[in-house]
C-alpha positions as CSV (number, residue, x, y, z in Angstrom):
1,M,298.7,321.6,229.8
2,S,299.6,321.7,233.5
3,R,296.9,322.2,236.1
4,L,297.2,324.5,239.1
5,I,296.1,321.7,241.4
6,E,299.3,319.8,240.3
7,S,301.5,322.4,241.9
8,L,299.7,322.5,245.2
9,H,300.1,320.2,248.2
10,L,297.0,319.9,250.4
11,A,296.9,318.9,254.1
12,S,294.2,318.7,256.7
13,G,295.2,321.1,259.4
14,L,292.2,320.5,261.6
15,A,289.3,318.2,260.8
16,P,285.9,320.0,260.8
17,V,284.2,319.6,264.2
18,A,281.7,321.4,266.5
19,D,283.4,323.8,268.9
20,A,286.6,323.5,266.8
21,L,288.2,326.6,268.1
22,A,287.5,326.1,271.9
23,G,290.3,327.3,274.2
24,T,293.6,327.3,272.4
25,V,293.9,325.2,269.2
26,A,296.7,324.7,266.7
27,S,296.6,323.2,263.3
28,D,299.0,320.5,262.3
29,V,302.5,321.6,261.6
30,V,303.8,321.6,258.0
31,N,307.2,321.8,256.5
32,M,307.9,324.9,254.4
33,E,311.3,323.6,253.1
34,E,310.1,322.9,249.6
35,F,307.4,325.6,249.3
36,G,307.3,329.4,249.1
37,K,303.9,329.8,250.7
38,A,301.5,328.1,253.1
39,I,297.8,329.1,253.0
40,F,295.6,328.1,256.0
41,I,291.9,328.1,255.1
42,I,289.6,328.3,258.0
43,H,286.0,327.4,257.0
44,K,283.4,328.3,259.6
45,G,280.1,326.6,259.4
46,V,277.6,327.3,262.2
47,G,278.6,329.8,264.9
48,A,276.7,332.6,266.5
49,T,279.0,334.7,268.8
50,G,282.2,332.7,269.2
51,T,285.4,334.5,268.2
52,S,289.1,333.7,268.3
53,T,292.4,335.5,267.7
54,I,294.4,334.0,264.8
55,T,298.2,333.9,264.7
56,V,300.8,332.0,262.6
57,E,303.8,330.4,264.3
58,A,307.1,329.4,262.9
59,C,308.1,326.1,264.4
60,D,311.5,324.4,264.9
61,D,310.1,320.9,264.3
62,V,306.8,319.0,263.9
63,T,306.3,318.7,267.7
64,P,306.8,321.8,267.9
65,T,309.4,322.2,270.6
66,T,309.8,326.0,270.0
67,T,307.6,328.5,268.2
68,S,307.8,332.1,267.2
69,A,304.8,334.2,266.0
70,V,305.3,335.7,262.5
71,E,303.6,338.3,260.3
72,F,301.2,337.1,257.5
73,H,298.4,338.3,255.2
74,Y,294.8,337.3,255.2
75,K,291.4,337.9,253.7
76,A,287.9,337.1,254.9
77,V,284.8,335.9,253.0
78,T,282.0,336.8,255.5
79,A,279.2,336.6,253.0
80,T,278.7,333.8,250.3
81,D,280.8,335.4,247.6
82,V,282.1,338.7,249.0
83,N,285.8,338.6,249.4
84,G,287.4,341.2,251.7
85,A,290.6,343.0,251.0
86,V,294.0,341.3,251.6
87,T,295.2,342.6,254.9
88,A,298.6,342.5,256.5
89,A,298.6,341.1,260.0
90,A,301.3,341.7,262.6
91,S,302.7,338.7,264.5
92,T,300.0,339.4,267.2
93,G,297.3,338.3,264.6
94,F,293.7,339.3,264.1
95,A,290.3,338.4,265.4
96,L,287.7,336.3,263.6
97,T,284.3,337.9,263.1
98,A,281.4,336.3,265.0
99,G,278.9,334.5,262.7
100,S,278.3,331.6,260.4
101,A,279.3,330.5,256.9
102,Q,282.7,332.4,256.7
103,I,286.0,331.6,255.1
104,Y,289.4,333.0,256.1
105,A,292.5,332.6,253.9
106,I,295.7,333.1,255.9
107,E,298.9,333.3,253.8
108,V,302.4,333.1,255.1
109,D,305.6,333.4,253.1
110,A,308.5,331.1,253.7
111,A,310.6,334.3,254.0
112,A,308.6,335.3,257.1
113,L,310.1,332.3,258.9
114,N,313.7,333.3,258.1
115,A,314.1,335.6,261.2
116,S,313.2,332.7,263.5
117,G,315.5,330.3,261.7
118,Y,312.6,327.7,261.7
119,G,311.4,325.8,258.7
120,Y,307.9,324.6,259.9
121,V,304.7,326.5,260.4
122,R,301.3,326.2,262.0
123,L,298.2,328.3,262.6
124,K,297.1,329.0,266.2
125,A,293.6,330.1,267.4
126,V,293.0,331.4,270.9
127,E,289.3,331.7,271.8
128,V,288.1,335.1,272.8
129,V,284.4,334.7,273.1
130,D,283.4,331.2,274.3
131,S,280.6,330.0,272.0
132,P,280.8,326.9,269.8
133,V,281.9,327.3,266.2
134,L,281.7,324.5,263.7
135,A,285.0,324.8,261.7
136,G,287.9,323.1,260.1
137,I,291.3,324.2,258.7
138,L,292.7,323.2,255.3
139,I,296.4,323.8,254.6
140,V,297.5,324.5,251.0
141,M,301.2,324.5,250.3
142,A,302.0,326.5,247.2
143,E,305.0,327.8,245.0
144,P,307.1,324.6,245.0
145,R,310.8,325.7,245.2
146,Y,312.2,322.9,243.1
147,G,309.5,322.2,240.6
148,V,306.4,320.2,240.8
149,A,307.9,316.8,239.9
150,S,310.6,317.1,242.6
151,V,308.1,318.1,245.3
152,L,305.7,315.3,244.4
153,R,308.4,312.7,244.2
154,T,309.6,313.7,247.7
155,Q,306.1,313.5,249.1
156,L,305.5,310.0,247.8
157,V,308.7,308.6,249.5
């Protein structure tokens, strides 16, 4: 019996910290080469009025030297167990809702990066309302392109 967790690759995109989304913040850059999807999970803890605009950027390398905003999908959990609808977002992104104890799942398909010609991706947050928000970003890489064993073997090298 295989487990879903065996087919996922997890990465810390931004460690949880107070005022995590102050100014302009970007997650770590991840390589989409061996995965069909990347899911960025923003988990907001305590925050009263702070908001940010969220975009996803295709990147040419891990630095990144050059970026290009891409379209993506997201859903919000703004109450303990109330999942919002999956919503398509243009490359201009969407705004987080002010408040505490929220989760946002932002999904980008590797195909969305094709127009840019780039193989890496990151999440970017630009603060709109300046008020501290305790938050962190988890990155989940899903849909391995070459099978789980191949992907895990590559990651261990």
